[in-house]
N, C-alpha and C positions, 0 to 999 in steps of 0.2 A: 463425391463431395462437390458442393457448389463452389464455383470459382471465386465468388465474392470473398471467401475467407482465406484463400490461398496466400495473399500478400501478408496477412497477419501471422500465419504459421511460421514464416521465415523471417519475420521482423526482429529487430533488436529492441523493440518497445518492451517496457516492463510488463511482466505477465499479468499484473493487476490491471494496468491500463489497457492491455490487449483484450482482457475479458470485457471490460466496459465498452471498448470500441466495437467488439464483436456483437454485443447486444444492440448497440446503436445501428450498426450495419444491418443486422437481422430485422430490426424494427422497420426498415425501409422496404422489406420484401412485400410485394403486393398480395400474393396469395396468403390468406390468413392461416390456413392449415400449415403451410410450409413455414410461415413466420413463427407460429407457435412451436413447431417441431424444432427449429433451429435455436430459438431462445431457450427452450427447455433443455436442449443438449448443451448449450453454452453454460447455463447455470449449473447443470449437473456436473460437467467437466471442471468448471472453474471452482466449484466447491472443494475440490481436492487440493488446490494450490493457492487460492486467493487469500491475501492477508486480511486480518480483522478490520483494519481501517478502511479497506476497500469494499468490504461487505456492505457498509452503509451507502457508499457511492453507487454500488451495483443495485442495491435495493431502491434507491431513489430513482435510478434510471428505469428500473422495472415497473415502478409505480405508474409510469406514463404509458406503458404498453398494455395491450389487451390481456395478456397473461397476468400482469400485475394486478389489474383491475379485478379479474376473475379470482385470483388468489385472495385478495383483500375481502371480496364479497363472501367467498367460502369461509374465510377466517371469522368474519363477523357472524355468519350463520352458525358456525360451530360455537362461538362465544355465547351467543344468545341461547342456544340449546343447552350448553353447559350451565349457564346462569339459571335457567329454568329448573334444571335438575337439582342444583344446589338449593334453590328456594324450596323445592319439594322436600328435600331432606331436612332443611331447617324447620319447616312447618311440621313434618312428621315427628321430629325430635321434641318440639314443644307439645305436640299431642300425646306422645309417649309419657312425658313428664307430668301431664295433667291426667293421665290414666285413661285415655281413650281406648276403646276396643280396637283390636287389630283390623277387623273387617271394616270398621268405619274409617280408619286411617288409609287403608287400601282404596276404599271408594273415593275418599276426598283427594288423595294425592296421586293415585295411579301407580304408586310404588308396588313392588312385589312383596309377597309375604316374607320371603327370606330377608329382604332388605330391612323390613320393619322389625323382624325378629332380632336382627343384629343391633338395631337401635335400642330395643328393650334390654338386650344383654349389656350393652355399653352403659345404659342408664343404671342398671343394677350394680355394675362395677363401681360407678362413681358414688353411689349412695351407700 
């Protein structure tokens, strides 16, 4: 274990404050790989004991780290991907209601045959 965290382990500091302090200390590590490793470990461990009100504080502190930036970037990319998928299903649903042929819906939306079949079944149930 890195000696930088030894004082925190034996401290009388509140466990929540300790987690935030540990992330702040880890943020000062020069080697990026080591920094990411320690911050990840701290977040993983503190998830077991940190109180809800401190989750926000920890999240705010992580936003300033490279790990936080990468996590936000990944979250944004996932959100965009999920949004596009929702748009495809909404478009396919409108096409089903208008009586488009399955092959045309597949070609236009890129959805799978099974997915469109389910939309047809749902549409039949509603009518």
